N, C-alpha and C positions, 0 to 999 in steps of 0.2 A: 926287527925282523922276526923274532920269535913269536910275537903276538899274532902275526899273519899266519904262521904255520899252525898255531893253536886254533885260530879261527877256521882254517882249512879243515883241521881235524874235527872240530865240533860240527861243521857243515856236513862233512862226509858221513860221520856217524849218524847225524840226525836223519840224513837221506836213507841210510840203511835201515834205521829203526822205523822209518815211516812206512815200510812195507807191511801190508796186512798179512803177516806170516806167523808161523808158530815158533816159539823158542824151543830149540833142541839141545839137550844136555851134551850130546855127543853125536858124532857122525854114524850113520847106519850103513849096513852092507848094501851095495847097489845091485840091482837086477834090472833086466830089460823091462820089467813092469813097475819098477820103483823109481819113477822119474822125479827124484828130489835130490837136492844138494844143500849142504850146510855151508853157509857163508860165515866163516869163523871170525875173521879180523877185518877191520877197516884200518888201512895203513896210510899215513902221510909221510912221504920221504922227501928230503931236500939236502942240498949241500950247504954246509955253513961257510963262513967267511975264509976259513982255512982249506976249503975243498974237501972236508970230511963228510961222509954220508951220515945223516941223522934220520932217525925214524921215530914216529909217534904211533904206537900200535894200541888199538882199542878192541877188546874182544866183544863181539856182538852175538855170535851163535844164532843166526837166523836161518830158517829152512825155507827154500824156494821149492814149491811143488809144481812141476810143469805140466801135470795132467790137467790142471785147470785151464791151460791155454788152449785146449781143444774147443772151448766154447767161444773163441774169438769170432768177430764179425768181419767179413771181407771189406776192406775199405775201398778197393777198386770198383766195387759195385755201387758205391754211394754217389749220388748225382750232385752232392755238395762239394765233392773233392775237386779242386781246380785242376785243369789240364795242364800238365807240365811235360815238356819234351825233354829227352835226355840224349846227350851226345857222349859217346865213350871212345876214348883213345887209349890203346895199350902202348904205354911208354917203355915197358920192359917186360920180357918174358924169357925166363930161364927154366929149363926142365932137364935135369941130369942127375944120375946116381941117386934115385929115389928122393929127389928134392925138387920142389918147384917154387919159384919166386915170381910174382906178378905185380906190376905197378901200373895203376890206371889213373887217367884224368877223367873226371866226370863233370859235365856241364849240364846244369838243370836250367831250363829257360821257357818263358812264354812271352806274350806281348808286353808284360809289365815286370818281369822278373828275370834275372840272370845271375847264376851262382855257380862257382867252380869249387870242387873239392877233389881230393885224391884218395885212392884206396890201395893198400898193400895186402897181398895174400901170400902167405908162406906155409908150405906143407913139407913135412919130412916123414918118410916111412922107414923106421929103424927096425932092427931085429927084435927089439923088446917092446916097442911102442910106436904109436903114430902121434904126431904132434901137428896141430893146425893153429894158425894165428891170422887174425884179420884186423887190420888197423884202418880206421877212417881218419883222414886228416882234414879237419875243418879250417877254412880260411876266412879271412876278414872280407866282408861283403864288398867293401870299397877298394881296399888296397890289394887283395888277393894274397896277402901274407899269411903264413901258418898261424893258427890261433890255439888249436887243441888237437891232441891225439886221443882217440877213443879206441881201445883195443879189447878184443875178446880172444882169449887163447885157451886151448884145451889139449890135455894129454890123455891118451887112451892106452894104458898098458895092455900088452897081449896076455900077461898073466893076471887073471882076475884077482888073485890074492894080493897083488900090489896096488889094486885100484882103491882109492880112498875118495869117496864122494863128497869132497869139500872144495871150497873156493875162498879166495881172499880178494878183497877190492883194494886197489893200490892207487893213490894219487901222488904223482910226481909234481911237486910244487914249483920246481925251477923251470925256466925256459931253456930247453935243450934241443940240439939237433936230433933228427930221427935216430941216427946211430947211437948217440949218447943216451937217448931215451931207452932203447933196448938194452944197452950196457948197464944202465942204472937199474932197470927191472931185474936183470940178472943178479945184481948185487943184493937187491932187496930180497929175492927169493932165497939166495944163499944164506942170508941172515935168518929168514923165517923158518927154514928147514932144520935148523940146529936143534937137536933134542926134541924133535916134533914128528908126529906121525906122517907128515908131508915130506919127510926127508928124501925118500926115493923119487916121488913125482915132481917135486919142485927142483931137486938136483938135476934131473934130466931136462926139465923145462928151462932151467938156467943155462944149461949147455946150449940148447937151441937158440936162446936169446943172444948169447955171446957170438955164436956162429952167424946169426942174422945181423947182428951189429956190424960184423966185419963185411958181410955181403953188401949191406947198404952203403957202407963207407967206400967200398971198392967199385961196386957195380952201379950205384945210383948217386954219384957225387953231386950232380947238378940239382938233385932233389934233397940233398943233405946239408944245405946251407942255412935255411931259415930255422927258427927255434919256436917251441911251443911248450906248454905244460901238457901233462897227459894223465888220463884215467884209464885203468886196466882192470878187467875181471879175469883172473886166472883160475882155472878149474880142472877137475877130473870128473867128467860128467858124461852119462848116457841119458838123454832126455826121455827115454822110455818109448815103448812101442806105440802106444796110443797117441802120444804127442807127436811122434815121428810121422805116423800116418796122416794126422791132421796137417802137419807142415808140408808133407809131400802133396797133399791136396791143393794147398795154397799155391805151391810152387808150380804145379801143373796148370792151375788156373791162370797164373801170371804168364807163363810161357805161351799158353793158348791165346792170350790177348795180344801177342806179338812182341812182348818184351824179351830181350835177349841177353845172354852173357851174365855176368855177375850182378848186373842191375836187377836181374830177376830175383836174386836172393835179397837184395836190399828192399825191394817192394814186398816180397813174400813175407819177410821177417817183420816188416812194419805192420802188416796185417795180423800175423801170428801173435805178435806181442802187445797188440792194442789193449788187451785186458789189464795190462800192468800200468797203463798211463795214470789211472786214478790212484794207484798205490805210491806214486812218487817217481821222480825222474830217474833215481838210481835203479828202481826195479825194472823200468823200461829199458835202461841201458844194459843191465845185467842179462835180461832176456835177449836183447839184440846181439850181445856178445856171444851168448851161448847158441843162439839161433843161427848166426852167420856161419859158424864153423860146421855145424850140422848141416845146414842148407847146402853149403858148397860140396859136402860129401854126397848128398842126394843128387845135386846137379850133375856130378860126374857120372853117376849111375844112369841117370835119365839121358844124358847126351850120348853115353856109350851104347846104350840099347836102342837109341832113337827115341825122340820125344813122344811121337804118337804111340809107339809100341809100349814104351814104359808106362806112360800115363794111362793108356787103355787097360793095362794089366792091373793098375791100381797102386794105392799107397803102401799096402802091405808088401806087395812084391818089391817095390823100390827099397823100403826100409829093411826087408829081409836081405836083399842083396848088399846093403850097406852095413849089415851086421847089427842092426838096431831092433830087430824083431825076431 
């Protein structure tokens, strides 16, 4: 069993190192115009035969600069992109006490293709920070069973002195239910934060993961039966004003084409992050995880102001309202 975990670790580190990025000796202070983040560690976590959590941590210290993403090319304008219809069903919607939990089923189909996946969106607005998490649940094309969780989560402290522009990439190598997956991520972050500059941000993120684990177990029992492995990008990031304005432009373009709801962010982020595809799968995944949490914040601003009004006022207006410019 150990050789499998070692192989996972080598694979994960290789993907992180495949990014065409700069090595950074330490994290830098973040500003609205400094849209970069240092991904410090690649972590493989698993439970051994006695049920004890084990971790293989490799330091990579790679910087992702999101200002380069403004040069992306809109995919929805390409005439080589196959037409795929999307059906969205909201399976659960909870909004109370500064918290929101949404769970969707998404069906992508055309005359030759039919695929179902799920998405969970969790937001929490606390007195000291905002926390956002988006998980995509990929399923087996034939059986429909869970195969992998892909999660991006971001914490945004109100006190800028507590902000640390860093991230960690975590692979959970065991097949776990969704609630077990979140609980395990909590345990991993609690270990990573010890004697580390991420102590405050990962401590609060771990709290939200514990809370989310309980919510999934109690509120979504029918979707908490199947098991899968999971990959997560956890971060404290502001993507920067220029990148935010570009993302808002993509999002408005997608909404104008008739796409609605959270599928709009899925399509907009796919276009926004296309420049990372050649840099390797992990780069594209990290961008998607980051983009999803930011895009959902922008979507709330656009919907609140009215799509036509907000998009007519432009990306800077939308990002300013979201606190990103």
